[in-house]
N, C-alpha and C positions, 0 to 999 in steps of 0.2 A: 082361198089361195094365199092371202096375206099371212094367215096363221102358219101355213107350211113354209113360206119364205122366211118368216121370223124364226121358226124352229131351225131351219137350215142355217140361218145367220147365227143363231146361238151355238149350233154344232161347230161352225167355223170359229166362233169365239172361244170355244173350249179347245179346239185344235190350236188356236193362236196362243192361248195361255200355256197349254202343254208344250208346244214347241219352244216357247220362251223359257220355260223351266228347264227343258233339255239343253237349250243354248247357254243359259246362265251356268248350269252345272258343268257343261263342257268347257266354258271359259275358266272354270276353277280346276279343270283337269279330271273331272269326275264323269265317267261315261254313264250317265243316268239312264237306267233301263236298257242300256246296251242295244242289242239287236231288236228288242221289243219297241224301241223308239221309232223304228222304221214303219210301224203301223201308222205313224203320222204321215209318212210318205204316201201310203195307200189312201189314207183319209182325205187327202187333198182332192182326189178324183171324185169322192162322194159329194163334195160341195162345189167342185168346179164345173161339173156338167150342168147343174141348174144355174150356176152363175153365168156361164157362157150363154145359155138360152135367154136369161133375163137381160143381160147386157145387150145382146143382139136386138131384143125386142124394144128396149128403151133408147137405143142409140142409132137405130137404122137411118134416121133422117139427118144425122149430124155428120160434119166433116170428120174424117179419120183422126185428124190432129186433136179434135175435141172429144174423142171417145171417152176417156176417163173422166173428164170434166162433166160430160153428159151423164155417164153411168153413176157418178157419185153426187149428182146435184141434189139428191134427197137426203143426204147425210148431214149431220152437224159438222161444223168446220174442224173440230178436234179429230173426228173420225177420218176425214179426208187427209189431214196432216199426218195422222198415225200411219195410214196406208202408204202415202208418199214417202214418209220417213223410213218405214220398214223396207221399201223397195230400194231406196238409196243405201240403206245399211246392208242389204243383201248383196249389192254390187261390191261394196267395199269389203265385206266379209269374204266374199268369194275370191276377190283378188288377194286378200291376205292369206286365205287358205291355199291358193295356188303357189304363192311365194314361199310360205313356210313349209309346205309339204311336197311341193313339186307336183301336186296332183296325185301323189302316191297314196294319200290317206284313203281314197275311195277304191283303190285297186287291190288291197290285200284281202285274203280270204279268211283271216283269223278273226278273233273277237273284235268287235267294233270299238275303236278307240275314241277318246274325247275329241281329237282333231277332226275326225271324220264326221262325228255328230255336230261339231261346230259348223263345219262346212255345209252340211245339209240343213241344219235347223235354221240358218239364216234365210234360206229360200222358203222353208216351211212357214216362217213368220210372215214373210212378204205375201205369199199366196193365201194363207188363211186370213190375213188382215184384209186383203183385197176382196176375198169372197164374202167375209162378214160385212164389210162396208157396202159392197154392191148389192147384196141380197137385202140388207136393211134399207138402203136407198130406194130400191124398187118398190117397197111398200109405202114410201113417202112421196114418190114422184107425182102421183095424181094430185096430191094436196099442194105440192110446190108449183107445179105447172099450171094448175087451174087458176084462172082469173088474173093472170099477169097482164097489165095494161100500161100503156104509155101515159104521159101527162094529159094527153088529149082524149084518152079513153079507148084507144084502139087496142085490140088484143095483140100481144107480141109473143114471140117464141121463148122457150125456156132459158136460153142462154143470151138472149138479146139484151143489150145495154141501151139501145136506141130503137125507136119504132121503125119498122120497115116501110110503113106507109107515109108518115109525116116527118120522121127524123127527130122527134122530141124524145127526151130521156124516158127511160122506163121508171115508173114510180115504185117505191117500196110499198109493201102491203099496208103500212100504217099511214101512207101519204094520201091525202084526199085528192080526188080528181080536180082538174082545173075547170072552172065553169065555162061553158061554151057560149058564144054570142049568137 
């Protein structure tokens, strides 16, 4: 199962790099790959169905506000920051797209222009990044979650900062437990 999830994470990574290339080219006014770039649009669904299943499986016990924190708890910090950064950029890029094109870039039926590709590729980067991170994280969650304990040795939940039983802080994996009396 982990091999399939890592393979899908790699496919999402390829989609991310491809959408980034289309985006950078569109910023330069080059409609890179033109209509063929919209294969990236369809590719999102290839990685998002498994991503949705995995995220649901690993976040079912968490509060809704902690969904992405829980889904990405197995990734390195740089990967989480990349995902959040791409989502923030996608929102700004979309606003810029609407302001500069009046939304008309996506409505024409002629050849695909750079502005339209810029508008779409911002979202592609966000969704491919989230899929890549969530799928990778799902392979690491059992290692991250297993063995988390407070300073007194009680098991704690994966996002807990303090023990639900005794209130003491959660220790880091390198921190030795406190001797009990």
